[in-house]
N, C-alpha and C positions, 0 to 999 in steps of 0.2 A: 770753623767751616770762616772763608772771609766774607766780609764784608762790603757792600758794593754801595756807594754816595751817588747820583745824580744831580747830574747841573747842568742848567738849562742855560746858552749863549745864542747871541741874534749878533755880534762883532759889535756892541756896544760899549760908553765906557763902564755902567752901571753892570751890564753881567757881565765883565771880566771883575768886575773886584767881584760881584760874587762866585765867578769858578777862584779864586788866587784865594777868600776863601773857604770852598768848598776842597780847593788842594789841603793846606794845612787841613786841614783833619782830616782829609784823606790818609796820610802820611804820620800827623799822631797816630789814627785811628789802624792805622797797618791794610784800610780798606783800596779795595781802589775804584776811581774815581772815572765812569763817563760818561762826558763833556759829550751832550745832547742841543745840535740842531732841527727848528724846526722848521718846515719850506710846506707853505700853504698851495702852489701849485706846482705838476707837474708839465712844466713846457719844458716846454726845448726850442730853440730861434736859432735860424743860421744866418749871420750875419756879412755881407760880402762888402767891403771897402776897396776898390781898389784892384789885385789880384792876393791881398787878403782874406783869409776869409777865421772866421771864429764862429764857433757854437755855444751858444749860449744854455747851459741845461740848471735851473732850478736847484735841482736835487744836489750835482756837482756842484754847486757853488755855496749851497748850505754842509756839505761836509765842509767844502776850504774853509769853511770862517771856523765852524769846530777843531777843525785836526788843524789851524794855526791857530789858536785858542789853548787849544791841548799841550801843542809848542814849546809855547810860553811860560808853563807850568813847569813844564817837564823839567824846563833849563829848572826855576826858581824851588823847587821844589822835587830835586832828583831823586825821591826818595820815593816822590810815591810813582803809585802801579796807572797812569792815564792813559785810557784810550777814548776815542770821539767817535761821534757814528748823528749822522743823520734820519730825521721821517718824516715823514707826510702827514699831513695835517695839523691843525691849529696846537697852540706852545702850549698851551695848559696841557689839553689831551695828548700828547703828546710826549711830557713828562710822564706824567704817570699810566701812559698805558706803557714805557721806557723802563720806567722801575717795576712794573707789575713785572712784565717780563723775565727782567732779567733777580726780579725776587732784590731788588736795592730796600734797605733800611733808612733810607733817608734819599730824599730830597731839595737841592740847595737852591738858591731865589733870591734872586731881589727888591725889597721892597717898592717899587719902579710902576704908579698907577693905583697905592694906596691910600693913599691923597688924595682932597680935594671932591671935584665933578670923577677923576679917576678911581674911587671909592666907591661910590655910586655908581658909576656905573661896571666897577668889579675890574678887574684885573689881572694877571695869572699870576701873580703868589693866592692871592684871598683865592682866585677858582678851585689850584692847585694844593689849597692849604683843603679845603670842602672838598675833595674828590682823590687824594692820594688815603692808600690802602696803610703807605708808614707816616715818619715821621716827616713834616718838614721841618726846615729853618728859614727862616725870613732874614737876609741879610738886609742891615743898613745902607743901602749904597744912596741913597738920593735921602737932604738932612726937610 
């Protein structure tokens, strides 16, 4: 049975570093990597400027963030099997639920928010580490 690794991204540089580490792991383990972005609202907004109309959708934008990251990872790790998805909810809840849904063996997250006040208030990494039913790899993305 092929293993599945989940990595959460939000478009930030630190999330990108965690995703790069996850892609290397997936490639080395011959595992599938699923790049996940969470969106906390299901807003859709229509914006009209002159004769142009744009539809801004939170779910669609989150999906684009995940797919952009996945596309870059496919270039740097061409042997890795990489897919992208977006889901509604808080990042920590989305990562844990996607890992359970896909029967993932590993969740990869960055260490943002694990120092100072963020450590007291909680971080995505801390929340995932406590709630996940699989292993969690915390990448040192912030010094």
